[in-house]
Wavefront OBJ file of the C-alpha trace (Angstrom):
o trace
v 7.697 -4.125 14.056
v 7.382 -4.131 9.970
v 6.778 -1.554 7.492
v 3.615 -2.700 5.733
v 2.565 -1.059 2.243
v -1.488 -0.523 2.249
v -4.023 -0.673 -0.647
v -5.738 1.271 -1.366
v -3.157 3.728 0.014
v -5.462 6.327 0.932
v -7.387 4.179 3.471
v -7.119 5.681 6.838
v -9.136 2.765 8.114
v -6.494 0.181 7.085
v -3.675 2.568 7.853
v -5.022 2.590 11.452
v -5.637 -1.107 11.735
v -1.889 -1.492 10.485
v -0.692 1.100 13.337
v -2.825 -0.208 16.006
v -1.094 -3.735 15.631
v 2.187 -2.390 16.426
v 3.421 -1.709 12.548
v 4.074 1.217 10.149
v 1.619 1.843 7.719
v 2.868 2.582 4.516
v 0.309 4.934 2.656
v -0.255 7.986 0.511
v -0.957 10.118 3.647
v 2.387 9.549 5.000
v 4.374 10.510 1.557
v 1.916 13.336 0.963
v 2.732 14.756 4.498
v 6.548 14.447 3.884
v 6.224 15.925 0.643
v 4.059 18.882 2.011
v 6.393 19.279 5.428
v 10.069 19.223 3.409
v 11.518 22.712 3.711
v 12.382 24.341 0.316
v 9.745 22.785 -1.508
v 8.287 25.575 -3.816
v 6.099 24.405 -6.043
v 2.377 24.537 -4.299
v -0.269 22.842 -4.968
v 1.820 20.190 -6.927
v 4.498 19.667 -4.383
v 7.071 18.088 -6.868
v 10.885 18.515 -7.448
v 12.192 17.990 -10.833
v 13.534 14.899 -9.341
v 10.081 13.008 -8.602
v 9.363 12.283 -12.614
v 12.844 10.704 -13.041
v 11.800 8.558 -9.789
v 8.646 7.325 -11.461
v 10.298 6.607 -14.515
v 12.157 3.621 -12.167
v 8.639 2.018 -12.183
v 6.741 3.288 -15.536
v 7.906 3.639 -18.878
v 8.476 7.316 -20.459
v 5.182 6.198 -22.565
v 2.997 5.792 -19.828
v 1.103 8.583 -18.892
v 2.671 11.600 -16.645
v -0.056 10.784 -14.191
v 0.864 7.654 -13.815
v 4.353 8.099 -13.278
v 3.816 11.115 -10.846
v 1.824 8.666 -8.554
v 4.806 6.103 -9.050
v 7.275 8.742 -7.634
v 5.494 8.187 -4.237
v 4.152 4.646 -4.194
v 6.788 3.025 -5.953
v 9.512 3.786 -2.880
v 6.955 2.756 -0.396
v 6.770 -0.717 -2.381
v 10.631 -0.904 -2.262
v 10.698 -0.007 1.328
v 7.959 -2.339 2.538
v 8.447 -5.028 4.786
v 4.891 -7.004 4.243
v 1.686 -5.685 2.058
v -1.846 -5.517 2.368
v -4.350 -5.209 -0.545
v -8.082 -5.212 -0.591
v -9.567 -6.094 -3.608
v -12.963 -4.390 -5.069
v -13.007 -1.627 -2.103
v -15.601 0.785 -1.512
v -15.002 4.122 -2.346
v -15.495 5.278 1.640
v -12.455 2.883 2.526
v -10.145 4.606 0.384
v -10.150 5.539 -3.179
v -6.751 5.265 -5.358
v -8.261 7.434 -8.577
v -6.318 6.093 -11.708
v -7.027 2.698 -12.741
v -3.778 2.574 -14.632
v -1.587 3.164 -11.315
v -3.719 0.676 -9.550
v -3.055 -2.396 -11.905
v 0.653 -1.091 -11.851
v 0.657 -0.989 -7.985
v -0.869 -4.109 -7.235
v 1.545 -6.211 -9.814
v 4.593 -4.572 -8.350
v 3.244 -5.730 -4.977
v 2.556 -9.114 -5.842
v 5.546 -9.706 -8.119
v 7.410 -9.098 -4.890
v 8.730 -12.392 -3.639
v 10.453 -11.437 -0.646
v 7.410 -10.072 1.338
v 4.574 -11.625 2.694
v 1.214 -10.099 1.059
v -2.213 -10.257 2.514
v -4.785 -10.398 -0.630
v -8.284 -9.912 0.512
v -11.737 -9.131 -1.076
v -13.528 -6.314 0.455
v -16.793 -7.344 2.785
v -20.092 -7.423 1.529
v -21.850 -7.969 4.858
v -21.138 -8.001 8.610
v -20.409 -11.486 8.675
v -17.626 -11.050 5.980
v -16.644 -7.981 7.744
v -15.550 -9.723 10.849
v -13.626 -12.239 8.888
v -11.896 -9.445 7.161
v -10.479 -7.872 10.273
v -9.754 -11.365 11.911
v -7.511 -12.208 8.445
v -5.910 -8.695 8.726
v -5.188 -9.086 12.501
v -3.752 -12.304 12.092
v -1.794 -11.341 9.069
v -0.214 -8.447 11.075
v 0.316 -10.632 14.287
v 2.318 -13.114 12.235
v 4.754 -10.318 11.177
v 5.744 -10.417 14.848
v 6.450 -14.015 14.870
v 10.146 -15.938 14.261
v 10.466 -16.565 10.749
v 9.803 -20.497 11.028
v 6.363 -19.803 12.569
v 5.043 -17.152 9.930
v 5.850 -19.187 7.138
v 3.639 -22.172 8.054
v 0.580 -19.364 7.714
v -1.441 -18.956 5.014
v -1.257 -15.237 4.151
v -3.896 -15.484 1.076
v -7.539 -14.797 2.443
v -8.964 -13.605 -0.607
v -9.091 -14.262 -4.595
v -8.137 -11.458 -7.156
l 1 2 3 4 5 6 7 8 9 10 11 12 13 14 15 16 17 18 19 20 21 22 23 24 25 26 27 28 29 30 31 32 33 34 35 36 37 38 39 40 41 42 43 44 45 46 47 48 49 50 51 52 53 54 55 56 57 58 59 60 61 62 63 64 65 66 67 68 69 70 71 72 73 74 75 76 77 78 79 80 81 82 83 84 85 86 87 88 89 90 91 92 93 94 95 96 97 98 99 100 101 102 103 104 105 106 107 108 109 110 111 112 113 114 115 116 117 118 119 120 121 122 123 124 125 126 127 128 129 130 131 132 133 134 135 136 137 138 139 140 141 142 143 144 145 146 147 148 149 150 151 152 153 154 155 156 157 158 159 160 161 162
């Protein structure tokens, strides 16, 4: 079982697919749930501790807007923890919305520059035929994560263009 970072991180569809194929999805729902359920967190509705902005500084400079640093305090550790990643480009809002363009750019950059993990980079499908291929590509990628190292390296992980 691999820890798979998903983008858009709020996509319940993608999170469910990753889980159905036997892996642990790393997405916003899990990170927010951990924040909300942490005992002793006394700052609703923000659910932030004084340490969270400091975590965000690891991924974004102090000159970057506070919202980006706050989001990176959630997404950054998940990207570091990931053993694989799936990025869906130009996704429909109903598939999962990330909300902040600057954070989106930074998240995709950090994932794509990690050379130690396999990344599936796909475009969102525009018709039924592309949708079938989309699911097939994701299934193949997730199945390849269960293969021994030498077999999975021979597979092509890039199913889309940027």
